C-alpha positions as CSV (number, residue, x, y, z in Angstrom):
1,X,65.8,37.6,-50.1
2,X,64.0,35.4,-52.6
3,X,66.1,32.4,-51.7
4,X,65.4,33.0,-48.0
5,X,61.6,33.2,-48.7
6,X,61.7,30.0,-50.8
7,X,63.6,28.2,-48.0
8,X,61.1,29.3,-45.4
9,X,58.2,28.1,-47.7
10,X,59.8,24.7,-48.3
11,X,60.6,24.3,-44.6
12,X,56.9,25.0,-43.8
13,X,55.8,22.4,-46.3
14,X,58.1,19.8,-44.8
15,X,56.6,20.2,-41.4
16,X,53.9,17.6,-41.9
17,X,53.7,14.9,-39.3
18,X,55.5,11.6,-39.7
19,X,54.0,9.4,-42.4
20,X,52.3,12.3,-44.2
21,X,53.1,13.4,-47.8
22,X,52.4,16.9,-49.2
23,X,49.7,16.8,-51.9
24,X,50.3,20.5,-52.8
25,X,54.0,21.5,-53.3
26,X,53.4,25.2,-52.5
27,X,54.8,26.3,-55.9
28,X,52.4,25.3,-58.7
29,X,49.6,22.9,-59.6
30,X,51.7,19.9,-60.3
31,X,49.7,16.7,-59.5
32,X,46.4,18.5,-59.8
33,X,43.7,18.9,-62.5
34,X,41.6,22.1,-62.9
35,X,38.0,21.2,-63.4
36,X,35.7,24.0,-64.6
37,X,36.3,27.8,-64.8
38,X,38.0,28.3,-61.4
39,X,41.2,30.4,-61.2
40,X,43.7,28.7,-59.0
41,X,47.0,30.6,-58.1
42,X,49.8,30.2,-55.6
43,X,50.8,33.2,-53.5
44,X,53.5,34.0,-51.1
45,X,53.9,31.4,-48.3
46,X,52.8,28.5,-50.5
47,X,49.1,29.3,-50.2
48,X,46.7,28.1,-52.9
49,X,44.0,30.6,-53.8
50,X,40.8,29.7,-55.7
51,X,38.4,32.2,-57.1
52,X,36.1,32.8,-60.1
53,X,36.4,35.3,-62.9
54,X,33.1,37.0,-62.5
55,X,32.1,39.3,-65.5
56,X,30.0,42.3,-64.2
57,X,28.1,42.2,-67.5
58,X,26.6,38.9,-66.4
59,X,24.8,40.8,-63.6
60,X,23.2,43.4,-65.9
61,X,19.3,43.0,-65.6
62,X,17.8,41.6,-68.7
63,X,21.0,40.9,-70.6
64,X,21.5,37.3,-69.6
65,X,19.2,36.1,-66.9
66,X,15.5,36.0,-68.0
67,X,14.4,34.0,-64.9
68,X,15.4,33.4,-61.3
69,X,16.2,29.8,-62.2
70,X,18.7,30.9,-64.9
71,X,20.4,33.2,-62.3
72,X,20.5,30.5,-59.7
73,X,22.2,28.1,-62.2
74,X,24.8,30.6,-63.0
75,X,25.4,31.6,-59.4
76,X,25.8,28.1,-58.1
77,X,27.7,26.7,-61.1
78,X,30.6,25.0,-59.4
79,X,34.4,24.7,-60.2
80,X,36.8,22.2,-58.7
81,X,40.5,21.3,-58.4
82,X,41.3,17.5,-58.3
83,X,44.3,15.4,-57.5
84,X,45.4,13.4,-60.5
85,X,46.0,10.4,-58.3
86,X,43.2,8.4,-56.7
87,X,43.2,7.1,-53.1
88,X,41.3,4.5,-51.1
89,X,42.0,4.7,-47.3
90,X,43.9,7.6,-45.9
91,X,44.2,10.4,-43.4
92,X,43.9,13.9,-45.0
93,X,44.9,17.2,-43.3
94,X,44.0,20.5,-44.9
95,X,44.0,24.1,-43.6
96,X,41.6,26.6,-45.2
97,X,40.4,30.2,-45.0
98,X,37.4,31.6,-46.8
99,X,35.8,35.0,-46.7
100,X,32.5,35.8,-45.1
101,X,29.7,34.0,-46.9
102,X,32.3,31.7,-48.6
103,X,31.2,28.2,-49.5
104,X,33.6,25.4,-50.4
105,X,34.3,21.7,-49.7
106,X,36.5,18.7,-50.0
107,X,35.3,15.8,-52.1
108,X,36.3,12.2,-51.4
109,X,36.1,9.2,-53.8
110,X,34.5,11.2,-56.6
111,X,35.4,9.3,-59.8
112,X,33.2,11.7,-61.9
113,X,35.6,14.6,-61.0
114,X,32.6,16.8,-60.6
115,X,31.5,16.4,-64.2
116,X,27.9,17.3,-63.5
117,X,28.8,20.2,-61.3
118,X,31.0,21.9,-63.8
119,X,28.7,21.4,-66.8
120,X,26.4,24.2,-67.7
121,X,23.7,24.1,-66.8
122,X,24.8,22.0,-63.8
123,X,23.0,18.9,-62.7
124,X,22.6,19.4,-59.0
125,X,21.4,15.8,-58.6
126,X,24.8,14.4,-59.6
127,X,27.3,16.7,-57.9
128,X,30.1,15.1,-55.8
129,X,28.0,15.5,-52.7
130,X,25.3,13.4,-54.2
131,X,27.3,10.6,-55.9
132,X,30.4,10.4,-53.6
133,X,31.2,12.4,-50.5
134,X,31.7,16.1,-49.8
135,X,32.9,17.6,-46.5
136,X,31.5,21.0,-46.2
137,X,33.3,24.3,-45.8
138,X,30.8,27.1,-44.9
139,X,31.6,30.5,-43.5
140,X,28.1,31.9,-42.9
141,X,26.9,31.1,-46.3
142,X,23.1,30.7,-46.4
143,X,23.3,26.9,-46.4
144,X,22.0,24.7,-43.5
145,X,25.1,22.5,-43.4
146,X,28.0,23.9,-41.3
147,X,31.7,23.4,-41.9
148,X,32.7,19.8,-41.2
149,X,29.4,18.3,-42.2
150,X,29.4,15.3,-44.5
151,X,27.0,16.7,-47.0
152,X,23.7,14.8,-47.1
153,X,24.7,12.5,-44.3
154,X,25.4,14.3,-41.0
155,X,25.7,17.9,-39.9
156,X,28.6,19.2,-37.8
157,X,28.1,21.7,-34.9
158,X,28.3,25.2,-36.2
159,X,30.4,26.5,-33.3
160,X,33.4,24.3,-34.2
161,X,34.4,26.7,-37.0
162,X,36.6,29.7,-36.3
163,X,34.8,32.3,-38.5
164,X,37.0,34.4,-40.8
165,X,40.1,32.7,-39.7
166,X,42.4,29.8,-40.7
167,X,40.9,26.4,-39.7
168,X,42.4,22.9,-39.7
169,X,40.4,19.9,-40.9
170,X,41.4,16.3,-40.6
171,X,39.5,13.6,-42.5
172,X,40.0,9.9,-41.8
173,X,38.7,7.8,-44.7
174,X,38.4,4.0,-44.0
175,X,36.4,1.2,-45.6
176,X,34.0,1.2,-42.6
177,X,34.0,4.9,-41.6
178,X,34.6,8.5,-42.6
179,X,35.5,10.7,-39.6
180,X,35.9,14.5,-39.7
181,X,37.7,16.6,-37.2
182,X,37.7,20.4,-37.2
183,X,40.4,22.2,-35.2
184,X,41.0,18.9,-33.3
185,X,37.4,18.3,-32.5
186,X,35.4,15.4,-34.0
187,X,32.4,16.9,-35.7
188,X,31.1,14.2,-38.1
189,X,31.2,10.4,-38.4
190,X,29.4,8.1,-40.9
191,X,29.5,4.6,-42.2
192,X,30.2,4.8,-46.0
193,X,27.3,4.2,-48.3
194,X,27.7,0.7,-49.9
195,X,26.4,2.1,-53.2
196,X,29.2,4.8,-53.5
197,X,32.7,4.4,-54.7
198,X,35.4,3.1,-52.3
199,X,38.2,5.0,-54.0
200,X,38.8,8.1,-56.1
201,X,40.6,11.5,-56.2
202,X,40.5,14.3,-53.7
203,X,38.8,17.5,-54.8
204,X,38.7,21.1,-53.6
205,X,35.6,23.1,-54.4
206,X,34.6,26.6,-55.5
207,X,30.9,26.4,-54.8
208,X,29.6,29.5,-56.5
209,X,30.7,32.6,-58.5
210,X,31.5,34.7,-55.5
211,X,33.4,32.3,-53.2
212,X,37.1,32.9,-52.5
213,X,39.0,30.0,-50.8
214,X,42.5,29.6,-49.6
215,X,44.2,26.3,-48.8
216,X,47.6,25.4,-47.3
217,X,49.3,22.3,-45.7
218,X,47.4,19.8,-47.8
219,X,48.8,16.5,-46.5
220,X,47.9,12.9,-46.9
221,X,48.9,9.6,-45.2
222,X,47.9,6.5,-47.0
223,X,46.5,3.6,-44.9
224,X,47.1,0.1,-46.2
């Protein structure tokens, strides 16, 4: 039975379109670098699960948080998972699921590897969304930028997301454009900022202490 399950999992991973390569092998984190305190595990079906190890004692009134600002810094302290390799021009396909009020994202060309976001306290002026590019994943989180938005550049239409379901995102990264499609629909397009990096790793985000995110079929096609 275990051999059959492994065969089915591998077959599913091999189903990427012609020219694409799997970034995630469906078994472990080979080729990836954990950044911050996120817990990343692989479950049945080759699904990657990201979550945080929240300590209930952190929530006890008066024990840790003396001000609302301290609580906000703890709550929104980010964790990330980055490819070890860096890329310049490419097509990226990723499928994701996040619980209600989940907040995640995909970073592009972030050479800092989220250094300011995983530091504590975090520096929110130097997160991947501010220094490189972040494509938003937002399932009714209280944030004005819907899924598919290129954070800080352009917002996607909210109705493109299938709430509480698996969604497919395709990101085309070129020297002169970044285009995002959500479930086959174009939802965002920008001209890259000349002041930002033109190459770097790909990152998967855990935005806050309570987000749970799942990814599968993380595929890339390099463009020369």
